[in-house]
NUDRENGU-452503 format. One record per residue (C-alpha): x, y, z; residue number from 1; residue in one letter. Coordinates in pm, 1 decimal, decimal comma, padded with zeros to 6 digits, always signed. Each point is the difference from the previous one (the first is absolute). Layout:
% residues N
{atom {X Y Z} NUM 'A'};
...
END
This chain:
% residues 247
{atom {+01391,0 +04835,7 +06651,4} 1 'M'};
{atom {-00339,5 -00102,6 -00045,9} 2 'M'};
{atom {+00035,3 -00090,4 -00344,5} 3 'N'};
{atom {+00309,0 -00205,6 +00031,0} 4 'R'};
{atom {-00207,3 -00230,6 +00246,5} 5 'N'};
{atom {-00272,9 +00003,5 -00199,0} 6 'R'};
{atom {+00224,7 -00121,8 -00313,8} 7 'L'};
{atom {+00144,2 -00250,2 +00223,1} 8 'R'};
{atom {-00321,8 -00142,6 +00133,3} 9 'E'};
{atom {-00119,2 -00006,3 -00371,7} 10 'R'};
{atom {+00334,7 -00163,6 -00107,0} 11 'L'};
{atom {-00036,2 -00241,5 +00303,7} 12 'L'};
{atom {-00358,3 -00102,1 -00111,5} 13 'I'};
{atom {+00076,8 -00046,2 -00345,2} 14 'V'};
{atom {+00313,6 -00226,4 +00124,0} 15 'G'};
{atom {-00236,0 -00218,9 +00192,4} 16 'I'};
{atom {-00243,7 -00019,8 -00236,5} 17 'T'};
{atom {+00249,2 -00116,0 -00260,1} 18 'S'};
{atom {+00117,1 -00275,9 +00234,5} 19 'F'};
{atom {-00319,3 -00122,3 +00080,0} 20 'F'};
{atom {-00086,8 -00005,3 -00414,3} 21 'L'};
{atom {+00319,1 -00186,6 -00064,5} 22 'T'};
{atom {-00074,2 -00241,8 +00250,0} 23 'L'};
{atom {-00356,0 -00071,3 -00111,2} 24 'L'};
{atom {+00135,6 -00040,0 -00316,6} 25 'T'};
{atom {+00267,5 -00272,5 +00107,0} 26 'L'};
{atom {-00248,7 -00137,1 +00208,1} 27 'L'};
{atom {-00261,9 -00030,4 -00314,7} 28 'A'};
{atom {+00244,1 -00130,4 -00253,9} 29 'F'};
{atom {+00247,5 -00231,3 +00220,3} 30 'S'};
{atom {-00254,7 -00306,6 +00012,3} 31 'P'};
{atom {-00012,0 +00044,2 -00397,2} 32 'V'};
{atom {+00355,9 +00007,8 -00021,4} 33 'V'};
{atom {+00011,0 -00310,1 +00228,7} 34 'F'};
{atom {-00259,8 -00187,6 -00159,2} 35 'A'};
{atom {+00195,5 +00052,2 -00360,4} 36 'Q'};
{atom {+00287,5 -00111,2 +00144,1} 37 'S'};
{atom {-00154,9 -00321,5 +00155,4} 38 'R'};
{atom {-00187,9 -00049,4 -00338,2} 39 'D'};
{atom {+00336,8 +00026,5 -00186,9} 40 'E'};
{atom {+00160,4 -00267,6 +00214,5} 41 'E'};
{atom {-00305,0 -00211,9 +00016,9} 42 'L'};
{atom {+00019,7 +00007,6 -00412,2} 43 'E'};
{atom {+00346,5 -00082,3 -00011,7} 44 'E'};
{atom {-00021,1 -00319,6 +00219,7} 45 'Q'};
{atom {-00304,1 -00100,0 -00213,7} 46 'L'};
{atom {+00181,0 +00031,4 -00334,5} 47 'S'};
{atom {+00253,8 -00234,8 +00147,3} 48 'I'};
{atom {-00283,7 -00213,4 +00094,3} 49 'L'};
{atom {-00110,7 +00014,4 -00371,8} 50 'Y'};
{atom {+00305,6 -00031,5 -00131,8} 51 'D'};
{atom {+00072,3 -00330,0 +00205,5} 52 'V'};
{atom {-00363,8 -00131,1 -00079,5} 53 'M'};
{atom {+00040,4 +00076,0 -00390,1} 54 'E'};
{atom {+00341,8 -00196,1 -00017,2} 55 'Y'};
{atom {-00102,8 -00293,5 +00187,3} 56 'V'};
{atom {-00285,8 -00017,5 -00235,0} 57 'K'};
{atom {+00214,6 +00018,7 -00306,5} 58 'D'};
{atom {+00267,4 -00225,7 +00117,7} 59 'N'};
{atom {-00119,0 -00233,0 +00242,1} 60 'Y'};
{atom {+00007,6 -00375,0 -00134,0} 61 'V'};
{atom {-00391,1 -00112,9 +00105,6} 62 'D'};
{atom {-00198,6 +00272,0 -00108,4} 63 'E'};
{atom {-00319,1 -00143,8 +00208,1} 64 'D'};
{atom {+00154,2 +00094,9 +00328,2} 65 'K'};
{atom {+00100,3 +00350,8 -00178,4} 66 'A'};
{atom {-00369,4 +00127,0 -00090,6} 67 'Q'};
{atom {-00056,4 +00376,2 +00146,1} 68 'T'};
{atom {-00259,7 -00116,5 +00243,1} 69 'D'};
{atom {+00191,5 -00252,5 +00155,8} 70 'I'};
{atom {+00331,7 +00245,6 +00037,7} 71 'L'};
{atom {-00238,3 +00274,9 +00137,0} 72 'V'};
{atom {-00154,2 -00222,5 +00254,6} 73 'Q'};
{atom {+00361,2 -00095,2 +00098,0} 74 'G'};
{atom {+00115,9 +00349,1 +00049,5} 75 'A'};
{atom {-00284,9 +00105,2 +00185,7} 76 'L'};
{atom {+00078,3 -00290,9 +00244,3} 77 'K'};
{atom {+00361,1 +00085,2 +00042,8} 78 'G'};
{atom {-00138,7 +00364,0 +00079,0} 79 'I'};
{atom {-00161,5 -00097,9 +00300,5} 80 'L'};
{atom {+00262,6 -00265,8 +00067,3} 81 'E'};
{atom {+00249,5 +00264,9 +00027,0} 82 'A'};
{atom {-00132,9 +00124,9 +00314,7} 83 'L'};
{atom {+00091,2 -00288,2 +00190,9} 84 'D'};
{atom {-00350,1 +00019,6 +00153,0} 85 'D'};
{atom {-00191,3 -00325,0 +00113,2} 86 'P'};
{atom {-00326,7 +00157,9 -00000,8} 87 'H'};
{atom {+00064,1 +00212,1 -00349,9} 88 'S'};
{atom {-00080,5 -00207,2 -00331,6} 89 'M'};
{atom {-00140,8 +00033,0 -00327,2} 90 'Y'};
{atom {-00271,9 -00230,4 -00077,4} 91 'L'};
{atom {-00148,2 -00021,0 -00351,4} 92 'A'};
{atom {-00341,2 -00042,7 -00062,1} 93 'E'};
{atom {-00040,3 -00396,2 +00045,5} 94 'D'};
{atom {+00231,9 +00048,3 +00317,1} 95 'D'};
{atom {-00246,2 +00283,7 +00097,1} 96 'M'};
{atom {-00349,2 -00237,5 -00061,6} 97 'E'};
{atom {+00182,3 -00246,1 +00236,4} 98 'D'};
{atom {+00074,8 +00239,3 +00239,8} 99 'M'};
{atom {-00348,8 +00126,6 +00036,8} 100 'E'};
{atom {-00162,2 -00377,8 +00026,4} 101 'E'};
{atom {+00282,7 -00028,0 +00284,7} 102 'T'};
{atom {-00097,0 +00299,6 +00173,1} 103 'T'};
{atom {-00389,3 -00007,2 -00037,3} 104 'T'};
{atom {-00030,9 -00364,3 +00065,0} 105 'G'};
{atom {-00224,6 -00090,6 -00301,3} 106 'K'};
{atom {+00043,0 -00121,6 -00355,9} 107 'F'};
{atom {-00191,7 -00175,8 -00239,7} 108 'G'};
{atom {+00070,0 -00334,3 -00052,6} 109 'G'};
{atom {-00045,7 -00391,4 +00074,7} 110 'V'};
{atom {+00143,3 -00008,8 +00365,7} 111 'G'};
{atom {+00286,7 -00201,1 -00000,4} 112 'L'};
{atom {+00356,3 +00002,2 +00172,5} 113 'Y'};
{atom {+00241,7 -00151,7 -00270,2} 114 'I'};
{atom {+00366,9 -00099,6 -00014,8} 115 'L'};
{atom {+00212,2 -00101,0 -00303,0} 116 'K'};
{atom {+00034,5 -00334,5 -00035,2} 117 'G'};
{atom {+00190,8 -00300,7 -00209,4} 118 'E'};
{atom {-00323,6 -00067,0 -00213,4} 119 'K'};
{atom {-00137,1 +00371,6 +00013,8} 120 'G'};
{atom {-00207,1 +00182,0 +00292,8} 121 'V'};
{atom {-00066,2 -00151,8 +00269,9} 122 'T'};
{atom {-00273,5 +00096,7 +00231,9} 123 'V'};
{atom {+00097,3 +00057,3 +00357,5} 124 'A'};
{atom {-00326,0 +00045,5 +00142,2} 125 'R'};
{atom {-00322,0 +00149,1 -00113,4} 126 'P'};
{atom {-00125,1 +00267,4 +00161,8} 127 'I'};
{atom {-00340,2 -00049,1 +00184,4} 128 'P'};
{atom {-00311,8 +00063,9 -00135,6} 129 'G'};
{atom {+00136,1 +00144,1 -00343,3} 130 'T'};
{atom {-00121,9 -00130,0 -00362,9} 131 'P'};
{atom {+00312,8 -00241,1 -00032,3} 132 'A'};
{atom {-00064,4 -00117,5 +00348,3} 133 'Y'};
{atom {-00393,3 -00082,8 -00053,8} 134 'R'};
{atom {+00140,3 -00185,8 -00341,7} 135 'K'};
{atom {+00181,9 -00258,6 +00213,6} 136 'G'};
{atom {+00341,5 +00109,6 -00084,5} 137 'I'};
{atom {+00251,6 -00143,3 +00270,5} 138 'I'};
{atom {+00333,1 +00063,8 +00154,4} 139 'A'};
{atom {+00241,6 -00215,8 -00238,0} 140 'G'};
{atom {-00184,4 +00019,2 -00297,0} 141 'D'};
{atom {+00191,2 +00148,2 -00326,5} 142 'T'};
{atom {-00066,0 +00227,7 -00245,9} 143 'I'};
{atom {+00130,4 -00109,4 -00326,1} 144 'I'};
{atom {-00203,8 +00232,6 -00241,5} 145 'A'};
{atom {-00212,4 +00319,0 +00019,7} 146 'V'};
{atom {-00242,2 +00043,4 -00283,3} 147 'E'};
{atom {+00191,9 -00287,5 -00200,4} 148 'E'};
{atom {+00312,0 +00169,4 +00043,6} 149 'E'};
{atom {+00302,5 -00187,7 +00185,2} 150 'S'};
{atom {+00135,6 +00154,2 +00273,4} 151 'V'};
{atom {+00259,2 -00244,6 +00086,8} 152 'I'};
{atom {+00278,6 +00257,9 -00079,8} 153 'D'};
{atom {-00159,0 +00278,4 +00078,7} 154 'M'};
{atom {+00122,3 +00194,4 +00300,5} 155 'N'};
{atom {-00210,2 +00058,2 +00267,6} 156 'I'};
{atom {-00107,4 +00394,0 -00027,2} 157 'D'};
{atom {-00108,6 -00093,3 -00348,2} 158 'D'};
{atom {-00230,9 -00313,9 +00135,9} 159 'V'};
{atom {-00136,2 +00271,3 +00241,6} 160 'V'};
{atom {-00077,7 +00265,4 -00293,4} 161 'K'};
{atom {-00222,3 -00311,4 -00213,4} 162 'L'};
{atom {-00189,4 -00060,8 +00332,7} 163 'L'};
{atom {-00083,9 +00342,1 +00123,6} 164 'K'};
{atom {-00270,8 +00165,3 -00223,0} 165 'G'};
{atom {-00308,4 +00220,2 +00081,6} 166 'P'};
{atom {-00277,7 -00166,2 +00258,8} 167 'A'};
{atom {-00253,7 -00174,4 -00216,1} 168 'G'};
{atom {+00242,5 -00127,3 -00286,0} 169 'T'};
{atom {+00067,7 -00356,5 -00034,6} 170 'K'};
{atom {+00330,7 -00185,7 -00053,5} 171 'V'};
{atom {+00051,0 -00359,8 -00061,3} 172 'T'};
{atom {+00303,6 -00193,4 +00183,0} 173 'M'};
{atom {+00158,2 -00319,0 -00103,6} 174 'T'};
{atom {+00057,5 -00181,4 +00322,8} 175 'I'};
{atom {+00214,2 -00297,4 +00087,3} 176 'L'};
{atom {-00093,7 -00194,5 +00326,6} 177 'R'};
{atom {+00255,8 -00278,1 +00087,4} 178 'G'};
{atom {+00222,5 -00150,8 -00248,5} 179 'E'};
{atom {-00245,2 -00055,8 -00302,9} 180 'S'};
{atom {-00368,5 +00158,6 +00051,7} 181 'K'};
{atom {-00056,0 +00301,8 -00201,6} 182 'T'};
{atom {-00308,6 +00218,8 -00045,6} 183 'F'};
{atom {-00123,2 +00326,5 -00079,5} 184 'D'};
{atom {-00156,1 +00246,7 +00246,5} 185 'V'};
{atom {-00197,0 +00313,8 -00096,7} 186 'T'};
{atom {+00021,6 +00291,2 +00256,9} 187 'V'};
{atom {-00203,0 +00309,8 +00017,3} 188 'E'};
{atom {+00201,0 +00264,5 +00133,2} 189 'R'};
{atom {-00085,0 +00202,2 +00327,2} 190 'A'};
{atom {+00109,5 +00309,5 +00199,4} 191 'M'};
{atom {+00243,7 -00178,3 +00207,1} 192 'I'};
{atom {+00081,8 +00106,1 +00366,6} 193 'E'};
{atom {+00356,1 -00072,0 +00111,5} 194 'I'};
{atom {-00025,6 -00148,0 +00351,6} 195 'P'};
{atom {+00210,2 +00221,0 +00198,3} 196 'T'};
{atom {-00087,8 -00179,3 +00377,8} 197 'V'};
{atom {+00045,1 -00347,3 +00122,0} 198 'K'};
{atom {-00150,5 -00065,3 +00340,1} 199 'R'};
{atom {-00010,7 -00310,9 +00206,8} 200 'E'};
{atom {-00042,7 -00068,2 +00379,7} 201 'M'};
{atom {+00347,9 -00147,6 +00147,8} 202 'I'};
{atom {-00207,8 -00163,3 +00309,3} 203 'N'};
{atom {-00284,1 +00047,9 +00150,3} 204 'D'};
{atom {+00060,6 +00393,2 +00118,2} 205 'K'};
{atom {+00248,1 +00098,8 -00230,0} 206 'T'};
{atom {-00054,9 +00144,9 -00349,8} 207 'G'};
{atom {+00260,4 +00036,2 -00266,7} 208 'Y'};
{atom {-00039,7 +00273,3 -00270,0} 209 'L'};
{atom {+00241,5 +00031,3 -00282,5} 210 'E'};
{atom {+00000,8 +00315,4 -00227,1} 211 'I'};
{atom {+00139,1 -00099,6 -00322,0} 212 'L'};
{atom {+00000,4 +00361,6 -00129,0} 213 'Q'};
{atom {-00178,0 +00343,3 +00047,9} 214 'F'};
{atom {-00273,3 +00025,9 -00295,2} 215 'T'};
{atom {-00317,7 +00194,3 +00013,5} 216 'P'};
{atom {-00164,9 -00327,1 +00073,7} 217 'L'};
{atom {+00233,9 -00077,3 +00315,5} 218 'T'};
{atom {-00254,7 +00192,7 +00228,9} 219 'Y'};
{atom {-00287,3 -00183,3 -00076,6} 220 'E'};
{atom {+00134,2 -00328,3 +00006,5} 221 'Q'};
{atom {+00201,0 +00079,1 +00374,5} 222 'V'};
{atom {-00345,0 +00089,5 +00122,2} 223 'E'};
{atom {-00152,9 -00356,4 -00200,3} 224 'D'};
{atom {+00308,2 -00131,0 +00232,9} 225 'A'};
{atom {-00058,2 +00163,0 +00330,2} 226 'I'};
{atom {-00348,9 -00090,5 +00010,8} 227 'N'};
{atom {+00071,1 -00335,5 -00078,3} 228 'Y'};
{atom {+00230,5 -00005,6 +00299,5} 229 'F'};
{atom {-00271,5 +00138,2 +00185,0} 230 'I'};
{atom {-00220,6 -00284,3 -00035,7} 231 'K'};
{atom {+00269,9 -00239,2 +00092,4} 232 'K'};
{atom {+00028,9 +00191,7 +00351,7} 233 'N'};
{atom {+00360,1 +00103,3 -00059,8} 234 'Y'};
{atom {+00158,2 +00183,9 +00268,5} 235 'T'};
{atom {+00338,1 +00049,0 -00163,7} 236 'S'};
{atom {+00133,1 +00055,2 -00358,5} 237 'L'};
{atom {+00330,3 -00046,6 -00234,2} 238 'V'};
{atom {+00011,3 +00245,4 -00246,5} 239 'I'};
{atom {+00269,7 -00124,5 -00280,7} 240 'D'};
{atom {+00144,7 +00286,0 -00243,6} 241 'V'};
{atom {+00303,7 -00186,3 -00045,2} 242 'R'};
{atom {+00111,9 +00007,0 -00404,6} 243 'S'};
{atom {-00295,5 +00281,1 -00043,5} 244 'N'};
{atom {+00088,0 +00246,6 -00297,5} 245 'P'};
{atom {-00200,0 +00268,4 +00088,2} 246 'G'};
{atom {-00258,5 +00173,1 -00194,4} 247 'G'};
END
């Protein structure tokens, strides 16, 4: 009887051990099997994407629009757009540089706010203290060429790229002032700090502080504005963050 009980105990131990070994094996290999399944699904979908891209490249009527890099960029944008999430998007290298300039509040340039005009690019206003401001460029001036290259038919983004550049480098703009006066202005680029704060006194006791966007420069500019209000002996303050895109 004793031998039978010991035999049952041994069989039970062996059974339990085998069960756990089997369970551990399944747990160890299930991620691999799952990953292989996912990889196969991904490869299948990517093969469809590849086939479509090859077909477009071979058959689309406009070869310039069917270049590999253009199609890949379009596919990458489509992947993020498929999420239907306004906070998720694909940024190409140029877009990323623009985003970094916006969020850091600094870039190398001449210091002009510009708009697309009929005869070229119209200066909305120069940023006070910047190279363009010191050179006497004023609101209403029209930039018709940069480095002797006409910008009349260029879009605004391309003109901005021509005007931007490393601090210390120079750029020559051809300016149209009024109806017929044209002249060249050579400006040495500098690091431009994007103003993120506007401030003024509404009346003798009330200050007005507008925060256009949040960048690493905003704290310092708000502090300067508060010191300005203190000197004006303000007792109340209006803080305006309407249309602020965040940061």
